[in-house]
A tleap script that builds the chain and sets N, CA, C and O, in Angstrom:
source leaprc.protein.ff14SB
mol = sequence {
  NMET ILE GLU ASP ALA ARG GLU THR LEU PRO
  LYS ASP PRO GLY LYS ARG ARG ARG PRO ARG
  ASP SER MET LEU LEU MET GLY THR ILE GLU
  GLY CYS GLY ASP VAL ALA ARG GLN ARG GLN
  PRO ILE ARG ILE ARG ASN LEU SER PRO THR
  GLY LEU MET ALA ASP SER GLN VAL GLU TYR
  ASP THR GLY CYS LEU VAL GLU VAL GLU PHE
  ARG GLY VAL GLY LYS VAL SER GLY GLU VAL
  VAL TRP VAL ARG GLN ASN ARG MET GLY ILE
  THR PHE THR ALA PRO ILE ASP PRO LYS LEU
  ALA ARG VAL PRO GLN ILE THR ALA THR PRO
  ARG GLU LEU ARG GLN ILE GLU LYS ASN MET
  ARG ARG PRO GLY LEU GLN SER LEU CASP
}
set mol.1.N position { 8.863 -9.109 -1.857 }
set mol.1.CA position { 9.085 -8.758 -3.011 }
set mol.1.C position { 7.491 -8.281 -3.556 }
set mol.1.O position { 6.776 -9.242 -3.271 }
set mol.2.N position { 6.914 -7.557 -4.001 }
set mol.2.CA position { 5.490 -7.858 -4.498 }
set mol.2.C position { 5.347 -8.292 -6.431 }
set mol.2.O position { 6.090 -7.738 -7.242 }
set mol.3.N position { 4.727 -8.901 -6.681 }
set mol.3.CA position { 4.185 -8.973 -7.858 }
set mol.3.C position { 3.371 -8.106 -8.121 }
set mol.3.O position { 2.499 -7.557 -7.447 }
set mol.4.N position { 3.891 -7.948 -9.748 }
set mol.4.CA position { 3.035 -7.265 -10.765 }
set mol.4.C position { 1.555 -7.852 -11.050 }
set mol.4.O position { 1.359 -8.830 -11.772 }
set mol.5.N position { 0.184 -6.870 -10.154 }
set mol.5.CA position { -0.996 -7.615 -10.258 }
set mol.5.C position { -1.203 -8.265 -11.603 }
set mol.5.O position { -1.402 -9.477 -11.682 }
set mol.6.N position { -1.162 -7.500 -12.636 }
set mol.6.CA position { -1.165 -8.325 -14.196 }
set mol.6.C position { -0.712 -9.479 -14.428 }
set mol.6.O position { -1.198 -10.106 -15.369 }
set mol.7.N position { 0.938 -10.395 -13.174 }
set mol.7.CA position { 1.079 -11.290 -13.941 }
set mol.7.C position { -0.103 -12.522 -13.201 }
set mol.7.O position { -0.038 -13.613 -13.769 }
set mol.8.N position { -0.699 -12.478 -12.527 }
set mol.8.CA position { -1.618 -13.100 -12.023 }
set mol.8.C position { -3.205 -13.623 -12.753 }
set mol.8.O position { -3.989 -14.423 -12.243 }
set mol.9.N position { -3.348 -12.990 -13.910 }
set mol.9.CA position { -4.381 -12.778 -14.883 }
set mol.9.C position { -4.254 -14.455 -15.552 }
set mol.9.O position { -3.226 -14.868 -16.088 }
set mol.10.N position { -5.474 -15.245 -15.389 }
set mol.10.CA position { -5.718 -16.787 -16.220 }
set mol.10.C position { -5.431 -15.909 -17.616 }
set mol.10.O position { -5.197 -14.704 -17.703 }
set mol.11.N position { -5.484 -16.464 -18.204 }
set mol.11.CA position { -5.114 -16.244 -20.117 }
set mol.11.C position { -6.287 -15.969 -20.321 }
set mol.11.O position { -6.697 -15.131 -21.124 }
set mol.12.N position { -7.383 -17.143 -19.102 }
set mol.12.CA position { -8.852 -17.103 -20.180 }
set mol.12.C position { -9.344 -15.509 -19.095 }
set mol.12.O position { -8.694 -15.213 -18.092 }
set mol.13.N position { -10.097 -15.001 -19.393 }
set mol.13.CA position { -10.549 -13.996 -18.415 }
set mol.13.C position { -11.877 -14.348 -17.741 }
set mol.13.O position { -12.108 -13.871 -16.629 }
set mol.14.N position { -13.008 -15.368 -18.501 }
set mol.14.CA position { -13.692 -16.035 -17.578 }
set mol.14.C position { -13.288 -17.173 -16.051 }
set mol.14.O position { -13.898 -17.715 -15.129 }
set mol.15.N position { -12.211 -17.079 -16.447 }
set mol.15.CA position { -11.777 -18.532 -15.156 }
set mol.15.C position { -11.120 -17.281 -14.193 }
set mol.15.O position { -10.963 -16.331 -14.960 }
set mol.16.N position { -10.738 -16.959 -13.019 }
set mol.16.CA position { -10.425 -16.116 -11.984 }
set mol.16.C position { -9.471 -17.182 -10.716 }
set mol.16.O position { -9.822 -18.208 -10.135 }
set mol.17.N position { -8.135 -16.363 -10.645 }
set mol.17.CA position { -7.407 -17.697 -10.128 }
set mol.17.C position { -7.590 -17.035 -8.392 }
set mol.17.O position { -7.562 -17.807 -7.434 }
set mol.18.N position { -7.796 -15.313 -8.196 }
set mol.18.CA position { -8.283 -15.298 -6.982 }
set mol.18.C position { -9.180 -15.038 -6.591 }
set mol.18.O position { -9.726 -14.199 -7.308 }
set mol.19.N position { -9.990 -15.416 -5.376 }
set mol.19.CA position { -11.555 -15.073 -5.047 }
set mol.19.C position { -11.509 -14.016 -4.881 }
set mol.19.O position { -10.556 -13.324 -4.523 }
set mol.20.N position { -12.750 -13.692 -5.170 }
set mol.20.CA position { -13.608 -11.982 -4.758 }
set mol.20.C position { -13.977 -11.811 -3.274 }
set mol.20.O position { -14.453 -12.915 -3.011 }
set mol.21.N position { -14.015 -11.341 -2.556 }
set mol.21.CA position { -14.832 -10.291 -1.551 }
set mol.21.C position { -16.039 -9.845 -2.243 }
set mol.21.O position { -15.871 -8.826 -2.912 }
set mol.22.N position { -17.499 -10.469 -2.258 }
set mol.22.CA position { -18.686 -9.584 -2.659 }
set mol.22.C position { -18.681 -8.368 -1.862 }
set mol.22.O position { -18.025 -8.491 -0.828 }
set mol.23.N position { -19.520 -6.596 -2.134 }
set mol.23.CA position { -19.208 -5.899 -0.910 }
set mol.23.C position { -19.837 -4.813 -2.088 }
set mol.23.O position { -19.903 -4.746 -3.315 }
set mol.24.N position { -20.185 -4.141 -1.085 }
set mol.24.CA position { -21.186 -2.906 -1.523 }
set mol.24.C position { -20.378 -1.761 -1.287 }
set mol.24.O position { -20.236 -1.593 -0.076 }
set mol.25.N position { -19.861 -1.008 -1.896 }
set mol.25.CA position { -18.557 0.099 -0.866 }
set mol.25.C position { -18.357 1.421 -2.332 }
set mol.25.O position { -18.295 1.332 -3.558 }
set mol.26.N position { -18.328 2.190 -1.656 }
set mol.26.CA position { -18.314 3.322 -2.425 }
set mol.26.C position { -16.572 4.313 -2.631 }
set mol.26.O position { -15.968 4.949 -1.767 }
set mol.27.N position { -16.227 4.099 -3.988 }
set mol.27.CA position { -15.413 4.673 -4.105 }
set mol.27.C position { -15.192 6.228 -5.431 }
set mol.27.O position { -16.085 6.890 -5.960 }
set mol.28.N position { -14.286 6.301 -5.524 }
set mol.28.CA position { -13.868 7.464 -6.128 }
set mol.28.C position { -12.465 6.809 -7.714 }
set mol.28.O position { -11.358 6.271 -7.746 }
set mol.29.N position { -13.421 7.289 -8.655 }
set mol.29.CA position { -12.487 6.635 -10.591 }
set mol.29.C position { -12.074 7.728 -11.123 }
set mol.29.O position { -12.907 8.621 -11.275 }
set mol.30.N position { -10.268 8.022 -11.675 }
set mol.30.CA position { -9.879 9.515 -12.394 }
set mol.30.C position { -8.894 8.271 -13.325 }
set mol.30.O position { -8.613 7.084 -13.162 }
set mol.31.N position { -8.656 9.117 -14.140 }
set mol.31.CA position { -8.374 8.599 -15.065 }
set mol.31.C position { -7.004 9.362 -15.440 }
set mol.31.O position { -6.872 10.568 -15.647 }
set mol.32.N position { -6.188 8.529 -15.470 }
set mol.32.CA position { -5.062 9.226 -15.807 }
set mol.32.C position { -4.329 9.709 -17.001 }
set mol.32.O position { -3.906 9.244 -18.060 }
set mol.33.N position { -4.356 10.721 -16.443 }
set mol.33.CA position { -3.981 12.331 -17.745 }
set mol.33.C position { -5.238 12.528 -18.220 }
set mol.33.O position { -5.055 12.909 -19.376 }
set mol.34.N position { -6.836 12.481 -17.936 }
set mol.34.CA position { -8.078 13.129 -17.980 }
set mol.34.C position { -8.653 14.332 -17.783 }
set mol.34.O position { -9.548 14.605 -16.984 }
set mol.35.N position { -7.887 15.310 -18.841 }
set mol.35.CA position { -8.306 16.311 -17.447 }
set mol.35.C position { -9.412 16.755 -18.335 }
set mol.35.O position { -9.081 17.867 -18.746 }
set mol.36.N position { -10.346 16.486 -18.735 }
set mol.36.CA position { -11.926 16.705 -19.690 }
set mol.36.C position { -12.637 15.711 -18.138 }
set mol.36.O position { -13.839 15.744 -17.874 }
set mol.37.N position { -12.093 15.284 -17.689 }
set mol.37.CA position { -13.037 14.741 -16.790 }
set mol.37.C position { -12.566 14.240 -15.106 }
set mol.37.O position { -11.596 13.618 -14.673 }
set mol.38.N position { -13.915 14.926 -14.383 }
set mol.38.CA position { -13.338 15.494 -12.592 }
set mol.38.C position { -12.988 14.299 -12.090 }
set mol.38.O position { -12.551 13.932 -13.180 }
set mol.39.N position { -12.784 13.322 -11.367 }
set mol.39.CA position { -12.713 12.165 -10.221 }
set mol.39.C position { -14.352 12.193 -10.510 }
set mol.39.O position { -15.209 13.067 -10.389 }
set mol.40.N position { -14.364 11.042 -10.877 }
set mol.40.CA position { -16.480 10.198 -10.493 }
set mol.40.C position { -16.699 9.532 -9.372 }
set mol.40.O position { -15.831 9.327 -8.523 }
set mol.41.N position { -17.950 9.132 -9.301 }
set mol.41.CA position { -18.010 8.232 -8.212 }
set mol.41.C position { -18.251 7.122 -8.803 }
set mol.41.O position { -18.784 7.020 -9.908 }
set mol.42.N position { -17.759 5.949 -7.891 }
set mol.42.CA position { -17.843 4.565 -8.221 }
set mol.42.C position { -18.058 3.376 -7.590 }
set mol.42.O position { -17.200 2.806 -6.916 }
set mol.43.N position { -19.545 2.842 -7.843 }
set mol.43.CA position { -19.650 1.242 -6.855 }
set mol.43.C position { -19.199 0.278 -6.765 }
set mol.43.O position { -19.400 -0.552 -7.651 }
set mol.44.N position { -18.353 -0.040 -5.596 }
set mol.44.CA position { -17.223 -1.652 -6.060 }
set mol.44.C position { -18.531 -2.334 -5.655 }
set mol.44.O position { -19.437 -1.914 -4.936 }
set mol.45.N position { -18.415 -3.317 -6.203 }
set mol.45.CA position { -18.918 -5.112 -6.430 }
set mol.45.C position { -18.746 -5.899 -5.502 }
set mol.45.O position { -19.281 -6.268 -4.457 }
set mol.46.N position { -17.149 -6.221 -6.631 }
set mol.46.CA position { -16.471 -7.125 -5.387 }
set mol.46.C position { -14.986 -6.413 -5.668 }
set mol.46.O position { -14.656 -5.447 -6.357 }
set mol.47.N position { -14.355 -7.197 -4.946 }
set mol.47.CA position { -12.713 -7.246 -4.237 }
set mol.47.C position { -11.669 -8.025 -4.526 }
set mol.47.O position { -11.786 -9.075 -3.894 }
set mol.48.N position { -10.531 -8.008 -5.299 }
set mol.48.CA position { -9.811 -9.365 -4.843 }
set mol.48.C position { -8.509 -8.541 -5.279 }
set mol.48.O position { -8.532 -7.582 -6.050 }
set mol.49.N position { -7.004 -9.238 -4.463 }
set mol.49.CA position { -6.129 -8.557 -4.565 }
set mol.49.C position { -5.550 -7.822 -5.696 }
set mol.49.O position { -4.672 -6.959 -5.695 }
set mol.50.N position { -6.378 -8.457 -6.886 }
set mol.50.CA position { -5.238 -7.652 -8.235 }
set mol.50.C position { -6.564 -6.861 -8.857 }
set mol.50.O position { -6.533 -6.617 -10.063 }
set mol.51.N position { -7.641 -6.482 -8.142 }
set mol.51.CA position { -9.051 -5.765 -8.821 }
set mol.51.C position { -9.669 -5.502 -8.128 }
set mol.51.O position { -9.526 -5.614 -6.911 }
set mol.52.N position { -10.693 -4.998 -8.818 }
set mol.52.CA position { -12.432 -4.790 -8.327 }
set mol.52.C position { -13.120 -4.711 -9.940 }
set mol.52.O position { -12.497 -4.710 -11.002 }
set mol.53.N position { -14.771 -4.638 -9.706 }
set mol.53.CA position { -15.703 -4.843 -11.029 }
set mol.53.C position { -16.335 -3.532 -10.207 }
set mol.53.O position { -16.688 -3.490 -9.029 }
set mol.54.N position { -16.357 -2.683 -11.017 }
set mol.54.CA position { -17.698 -1.462 -10.033 }
set mol.54.C position { -18.116 -1.560 -10.968 }
set mol.54.O position { -17.740 -2.303 -11.874 }
set mol.55.N position { -19.551 -0.362 -10.953 }
set mol.55.CA position { -20.745 0.288 -11.304 }
set mol.55.C position { -20.451 2.409 -11.803 }
set mol.55.O position { -20.527 3.540 -11.324 }
set mol.56.N position { -20.252 1.968 -12.531 }
set mol.56.CA position { -20.044 3.902 -13.067 }
set mol.56.C position { -20.828 4.764 -13.929 }
set mol.56.O position { -21.529 4.373 -14.862 }
set mol.57.N position { -20.701 5.694 -13.639 }
set mol.57.CA position { -21.796 6.269 -14.627 }
set mol.57.C position { -21.183 7.167 -15.864 }
set mol.57.O position { -21.737 7.777 -16.779 }
set mol.58.N position { -19.827 6.991 -15.507 }
set mol.58.CA position { -19.307 7.703 -16.823 }
set mol.58.C position { -18.454 6.312 -17.801 }
set mol.58.O position { -18.126 5.324 -17.144 }
set mol.59.N position { -18.216 6.320 -18.981 }
set mol.59.CA position { -17.796 5.121 -19.197 }
set mol.59.C position { -16.338 5.799 -20.112 }
set mol.59.O position { -16.114 6.775 -20.828 }
set mol.60.N position { -15.300 4.191 -19.382 }
set mol.60.CA position { -14.015 4.780 -19.785 }
set mol.60.C position { -13.958 3.720 -20.608 }
set mol.60.O position { -14.712 2.747 -20.601 }
set mol.61.N position { -13.149 3.907 -21.238 }
set mol.61.CA position { -11.887 2.386 -22.178 }
set mol.61.C position { -11.371 1.654 -22.381 }
set mol.61.O position { -10.228 1.936 -22.741 }
set mol.62.N position { -11.745 0.135 -22.332 }
set mol.62.CA position { -10.316 -0.545 -22.383 }
set mol.62.C position { -9.129 -0.364 -22.016 }
set mol.62.O position { -8.717 -0.327 -23.175 }
set mol.63.N position { -8.395 -0.248 -21.538 }
set mol.63.CA position { -6.713 -0.141 -21.804 }
set mol.63.C position { -7.005 0.725 -21.349 }
set mol.63.O position { -5.911 1.277 -21.465 }
set mol.64.N position { -7.798 1.688 -20.694 }
set mol.64.CA position { -7.228 2.839 -19.712 }
set mol.64.C position { -6.637 2.920 -18.937 }
set mol.64.O position { -6.013 1.867 -18.805 }
set mol.65.N position { -6.338 3.775 -18.057 }
set mol.65.CA position { -5.370 3.767 -16.857 }
set mol.65.C position { -5.788 5.112 -15.652 }
set mol.65.O position { -5.668 6.331 -15.527 }
set mol.66.N position { -6.256 4.095 -15.038 }
set mol.66.CA position { -6.908 5.188 -13.952 }
set mol.66.C position { -6.721 4.772 -13.010 }
set mol.66.O position { -6.740 3.542 -12.965 }
set mol.67.N position { -6.503 5.350 -12.035 }
set mol.67.CA position { -7.014 5.372 -10.821 }
set mol.67.C position { -8.218 5.292 -9.347 }
set mol.67.O position { -8.727 6.351 -8.980 }
set mol.68.N position { -8.368 4.729 -9.034 }
set mol.68.CA position { -9.534 4.212 -8.009 }
set mol.68.C position { -9.033 4.952 -6.599 }
set mol.68.O position { -8.074 5.672 -6.877 }
set mol.69.N position { -9.328 5.009 -5.316 }
set mol.69.CA position { -9.785 5.306 -4.495 }
set mol.69.C position { -10.943 5.004 -3.559 }
set mol.69.O position { -12.028 5.562 -3.726 }
set mol.70.N position { -10.692 3.943 -2.363 }
set mol.70.CA position { -11.649 3.483 -1.555 }
set mol.70.C position { -11.455 3.819 0.328 }
set mol.70.O position { -10.787 4.729 0.821 }
set mol.71.N position { -11.757 3.429 0.604 }
set mol.71.CA position { -11.888 3.698 1.699 }
set mol.71.C position { -10.990 2.114 2.689 }
set mol.71.O position { -11.346 0.936 2.667 }
set mol.72.N position { -10.073 2.599 3.269 }
set mol.72.CA position { -9.466 1.163 3.552 }
set mol.72.C position { -7.931 1.041 2.996 }
set mol.72.O position { -7.131 0.481 3.745 }
set mol.73.N position { -7.436 1.555 1.660 }
set mol.73.CA position { -7.064 1.295 1.058 }
set mol.73.C position { -6.060 2.960 0.051 }
set mol.73.O position { -4.964 3.029 -0.506 }
set mol.74.N position { -7.125 3.936 0.269 }
set mol.74.CA position { -6.946 4.725 -0.483 }
set mol.74.C position { -6.378 5.042 -2.278 }
set mol.74.O position { -7.200 5.240 -3.172 }
set mol.75.N position { -5.594 5.038 -2.403 }
set mol.75.CA position { -5.583 4.997 -4.414 }
set mol.75.C position { -4.475 4.560 -4.727 }
set mol.75.O position { -3.293 4.751 -4.440 }
set mol.76.N position { -5.428 3.575 -5.743 }
set mol.76.CA position { -4.955 2.690 -6.196 }
set mol.76.C position { -4.533 3.007 -7.421 }
set mol.76.O position { -5.298 3.568 -8.204 }
set mol.77.N position { -3.512 2.755 -7.692 }
set mol.77.CA position { -3.995 3.111 -9.673 }
set mol.77.C position { -3.650 1.374 -10.568 }
set mol.77.O position { -2.805 0.532 -10.264 }
set mol.78.N position { -4.892 1.344 -11.941 }
set mol.78.CA position { -4.626 0.620 -12.342 }
set mol.78.C position { -5.448 0.690 -13.643 }
set mol.78.O position { -5.709 1.874 -13.856 }
set mol.79.N position { -5.897 -0.012 -14.481 }
set mol.79.CA position { -6.199 -0.404 -15.875 }
set mol.79.C position { -7.774 -1.260 -16.249 }
set mol.79.O position { -8.233 -2.322 -15.830 }
set mol.80.N position { -8.111 -0.604 -16.875 }
set mol.80.CA position { -9.447 -0.874 -17.118 }
set mol.80.C position { -9.552 -1.943 -18.157 }
set mol.80.O position { -9.031 -1.592 -19.216 }
set mol.81.N position { -10.063 -3.126 -18.172 }
set mol.81.CA position { -9.534 -4.565 -18.413 }
set mol.81.C position { -10.713 -4.915 -19.037 }
set mol.81.O position { -10.524 -5.845 -19.821 }
set mol.82.N position { -11.732 -4.576 -19.001 }
set mol.82.CA position { -13.471 -4.537 -19.589 }
set mol.82.C position { -14.525 -4.037 -19.052 }
set mol.82.O position { -14.492 -3.724 -17.862 }
set mol.83.N position { -15.601 -3.871 -19.763 }
set mol.83.CA position { -15.816 -2.929 -19.726 }
set mol.83.C position { -17.823 -3.708 -20.306 }
set mol.83.O position { -18.159 -4.605 -21.080 }
set mol.84.N position { -18.604 -2.754 -19.422 }
set mol.84.CA position { -20.620 -3.714 -20.113 }
set mol.84.C position { -21.098 -2.702 -19.194 }
set mol.84.O position { -21.214 -2.451 -17.994 }
set mol.85.N position { -21.379 -2.114 -20.690 }
set mol.85.CA position { -22.950 -1.802 -19.930 }
set mol.85.C position { -22.700 -0.079 -18.848 }
set mol.85.O position { -22.292 1.056 -19.090 }
set mol.86.N position { -23.192 -0.768 -17.739 }
set mol.86.CA position { -22.071 0.523 -16.204 }
set mol.86.C position { -21.418 0.062 -15.498 }
set mol.86.O position { -21.305 0.275 -14.290 }
set mol.87.N position { -20.671 -0.935 -16.431 }
set mol.87.CA position { -20.079 -1.948 -15.202 }
set mol.87.C position { -18.448 -1.890 -15.814 }
set mol.87.O position { -18.128 -1.561 -16.957 }
set mol.88.N position { -17.585 -2.289 -14.761 }
set mol.88.CA position { -16.320 -2.296 -15.917 }
set mol.88.C position { -15.279 -2.950 -14.257 }
set mol.88.O position { -15.417 -2.723 -13.055 }
set mol.89.N position { -14.505 -3.619 -14.893 }
set mol.89.CA position { -13.000 -5.109 -14.271 }
set mol.89.C position { -12.250 -4.209 -14.095 }
set mol.89.O position { -12.445 -3.329 -14.933 }
set mol.90.N position { -11.184 -3.896 -13.155 }
set mol.90.CA position { -10.025 -2.993 -13.164 }
set mol.90.C position { -8.830 -4.030 -12.361 }
set mol.90.O position { -8.892 -4.482 -11.217 }
set mol.91.N position { -7.892 -4.194 -13.257 }
set mol.91.CA position { -6.590 -4.629 -12.842 }
set mol.91.C position { -5.738 -3.581 -12.392 }
set mol.91.O position { -5.282 -2.628 -13.022 }
set mol.92.N position { -5.522 -4.084 -10.567 }
set mol.92.CA position { -4.764 -3.340 -10.541 }
set mol.92.C position { -2.953 -2.726 -11.177 }
set mol.92.O position { -2.814 -2.907 -12.386 }
set mol.93.N position { -1.945 -2.199 -10.592 }
set mol.93.CA position { -0.136 -2.181 -11.361 }
set mol.93.C position { 0.127 -2.902 -10.386 }
set mol.93.O position { 1.011 -3.732 -10.601 }
set mol.94.N position { -0.587 -2.889 -8.769 }
set mol.94.CA position { 0.230 -4.350 -7.422 }
set mol.94.C position { -0.934 -4.204 -6.993 }
set mol.94.O position { -1.774 -3.351 -7.282 }
set mol.95.N position { -0.986 -5.371 -6.034 }
set mol.95.CA position { -1.868 -6.759 -5.049 }
set mol.95.C position { -1.964 -5.341 -3.817 }
set mol.95.O position { -0.995 -4.678 -3.448 }
set mol.96.N position { -2.966 -5.214 -3.502 }
set mol.96.CA position { -3.290 -4.733 -2.391 }
set mol.96.C position { -4.247 -6.072 -1.476 }
set mol.96.O position { -4.695 -7.083 -2.017 }
set mol.97.N position { -4.374 -5.723 -0.020 }
set mol.97.CA position { -4.918 -6.593 0.927 }
set mol.97.C position { -6.586 -6.001 1.313 }
set mol.97.O position { -6.993 -5.460 2.342 }
set mol.98.N position { -7.325 -6.361 0.020 }
set mol.98.CA position { -8.694 -6.298 0.496 }
set mol.98.C position { -8.996 -6.047 1.736 }
set mol.98.O position { -8.951 -4.942 2.278 }
set mol.99.N position { -9.299 -7.025 2.196 }
set mol.99.CA position { -9.444 -6.744 3.652 }
set mol.99.C position { -9.466 -5.238 4.412 }
set mol.99.O position { -10.461 -4.591 4.738 }
set mol.100.N position { -8.601 -5.026 4.520 }
set mol.100.CA position { -8.075 -3.216 4.906 }
set mol.100.C position { -9.632 -2.453 3.764 }
set mol.100.O position { -9.394 -1.246 3.734 }
set mol.101.N position { -10.601 -2.650 3.158 }
set mol.101.CA position { -11.849 -2.026 2.780 }
set mol.101.C position { -12.554 -2.115 3.712 }
set mol.101.O position { -13.314 -1.214 4.069 }
set mol.102.N position { -12.420 -3.325 4.330 }
set mol.102.CA position { -13.697 -3.614 5.574 }
set mol.102.C position { -13.637 -3.354 6.352 }
set mol.102.O position { -14.642 -3.234 7.052 }
set mol.103.N position { -12.230 -3.038 6.857 }
set mol.103.CA position { -12.610 -1.944 8.828 }
set mol.103.C position { -12.836 -0.662 8.316 }
set mol.103.O position { -12.538 -0.076 7.275 }
set mol.104.N position { -13.599 -0.324 9.594 }
set mol.104.CA position { -14.626 0.697 9.563 }
set mol.104.C position { -13.738 1.589 9.600 }
set mol.104.O position { -12.639 1.166 9.242 }
set mol.105.N position { -13.784 3.458 10.103 }
set mol.105.CA position { -13.257 4.101 9.729 }
set mol.105.C position { -13.899 5.352 9.971 }
set mol.105.O position { -14.688 6.035 9.319 }
set mol.106.N position { -13.107 5.517 11.573 }
set mol.106.CA position { -13.679 6.356 12.709 }
set mol.106.C position { -12.984 8.042 12.148 }
set mol.106.O position { -11.876 8.561 12.287 }
set mol.107.N position { -14.497 8.571 11.368 }
set mol.107.CA position { -13.296 9.871 10.692 }
set mol.107.C position { -13.897 10.773 12.271 }
set mol.107.O position { -13.513 11.940 12.190 }
set mol.108.N position { -14.490 10.592 13.256 }
set mol.108.CA position { -15.040 12.300 14.104 }
set mol.108.C position { -13.273 12.137 14.672 }
set mol.108.O position { -12.517 11.223 14.345 }
set mol.109.N position { -12.867 13.551 15.781 }
set mol.109.CA position { -12.544 13.197 16.627 }
set mol.109.C position { -12.806 12.818 17.778 }
set mol.109.O position { -13.937 12.717 18.255 }
set mol.110.N position { -10.949 12.389 18.744 }
set mol.110.CA position { -11.731 12.185 20.319 }
set mol.110.C position { -12.835 12.819 20.689 }
set mol.110.O position { -13.949 12.348 20.919 }
set mol.111.N position { -12.278 14.455 20.757 }
set mol.111.CA position { -13.405 15.705 21.378 }
set mol.111.C position { -14.821 15.205 21.360 }
set mol.111.O position { -15.636 15.098 22.276 }
set mol.112.N position { -14.941 14.795 19.480 }
set mol.112.CA position { -16.525 14.462 18.878 }
set mol.112.C position { -16.791 13.167 19.675 }
set mol.112.O position { -17.719 13.228 20.482 }
set mol.113.N position { -16.246 12.227 19.590 }
set mol.113.CA position { -16.302 11.346 20.321 }
set mol.113.C position { -17.191 10.975 21.435 }
set mol.113.O position { -18.099 10.144 21.449 }
set mol.114.N position { -16.577 12.069 22.749 }
set mol.114.CA position { -16.878 11.701 23.448 }
set mol.114.C position { -18.234 13.185 23.504 }
set mol.114.O position { -18.551 13.921 24.439 }
set mol.115.N position { -18.503 13.148 22.730 }
set mol.115.CA position { -19.877 14.459 23.295 }
set mol.115.C position { -20.665 13.366 22.435 }
set mol.115.O position { -21.464 12.784 23.168 }
set mol.116.N position { -20.699 12.918 21.178 }
set mol.116.CA position { -21.422 11.947 20.716 }
set mol.116.C position { -22.415 11.057 22.295 }
set mol.116.O position { -23.572 11.057 22.717 }
set mol.117.N position { -20.732 10.242 22.793 }
set mol.117.CA position { -21.453 9.427 24.088 }
set mol.117.C position { -21.930 10.672 24.724 }
set mol.117.O position { -22.687 11.334 24.014 }
set mol.118.N position { -21.823 10.863 25.195 }
set mol.118.CA position { -22.533 12.043 26.189 }
set mol.118.C position { -23.937 12.372 26.167 }
set mol.118.O position { -24.781 12.534 27.048 }
set mol.119.N position { -23.950 12.444 24.440 }
set mol.119.CA position { -25.312 12.825 24.115 }
set mol.119.C position { -26.594 11.343 24.377 }
set mol.119.O position { -27.808 11.417 24.565 }
set mol.120.N position { -25.492 9.839 24.265 }
set mol.120.CA position { -26.152 8.590 24.029 }
set mol.120.C position { -26.267 7.965 25.121 }
set mol.120.O position { -26.635 6.790 25.111 }
set mol.121.N position { -25.975 8.623 26.289 }
set mol.121.CA position { -26.309 8.357 28.434 }
set mol.121.C position { -28.196 8.329 28.031 }
set mol.121.O position { -28.754 9.051 27.205 }
set mol.122.N position { -28.719 7.473 28.739 }
set mol.122.CA position { -30.111 7.257 28.837 }
set mol.122.C position { -29.990 8.624 30.352 }
set mol.122.O position { -29.169 8.820 31.249 }
set mol.123.N position { -31.409 9.344 29.893 }
set mol.123.CA position { -32.115 10.610 30.891 }
set mol.123.C position { -31.838 9.170 32.312 }
set mol.123.O position { -32.186 7.990 32.263 }
set mol.124.N position { -31.077 9.946 33.465 }
set mol.124.CA position { -31.255 8.976 34.710 }
set mol.124.C position { -30.381 7.790 35.445 }
set mol.124.O position { -30.352 7.260 36.556 }
set mol.125.N position { -29.642 7.669 34.117 }
set mol.125.CA position { -28.880 6.667 34.180 }
set mol.125.C position { -27.592 6.878 34.840 }
set mol.125.O position { -26.869 7.676 34.243 }
set mol.126.N position { -27.094 6.356 35.955 }
set mol.126.CA position { -25.697 7.402 36.263 }
set mol.126.C position { -24.470 6.274 36.376 }
set mol.126.O position { -24.259 5.117 36.740 }
set mol.127.N position { -23.973 7.160 35.941 }
set mol.127.CA position { -22.568 6.312 36.353 }
set mol.127.C position { -21.766 5.813 36.934 }
set mol.127.O position { -21.656 6.187 38.101 }
set mol.128.N position { -20.607 4.500 36.327 }
set mol.128.CA position { -20.544 4.087 37.873 }
set mol.128.C position { -18.565 4.910 37.714 }
set mol.128.O position { -18.147 5.381 38.772 }
set mol.129.N position { -17.956 4.965 36.936 }
set mol.129.CA position { -17.227 5.829 37.103 }
set mol.129.C position { -16.562 6.328 38.852 }
set mol.129.O position { -15.777 7.269 38.968 }
savepdb mol mol.pdb
quit
């Protein structure tokens, strides 16, 4: 059974129960039900199973329900719990595995990968195949 991520929040917001992974990861954010703003880019600074801290050029209000999407994890629903200047903290509605965000993503097809490999070979180097 997955616990609600909000239940694991400390009473004092300055004290964290879960360790955060520092990183620099690009993602997107969209306010739930916000038709005035389109999906916006964000820069994720740190990530934990229950939330993240991100930089955003667009300000969201505390308590705003949002949907963030980033590599390896996909779309995650959450709530903005604090905002300071261009940074915000978001608590997820369900825990995630932050290690998935560190797994490299291959976007090329096998055919494209073979072509890249073929182009990377040094001239005069013969294959042992």
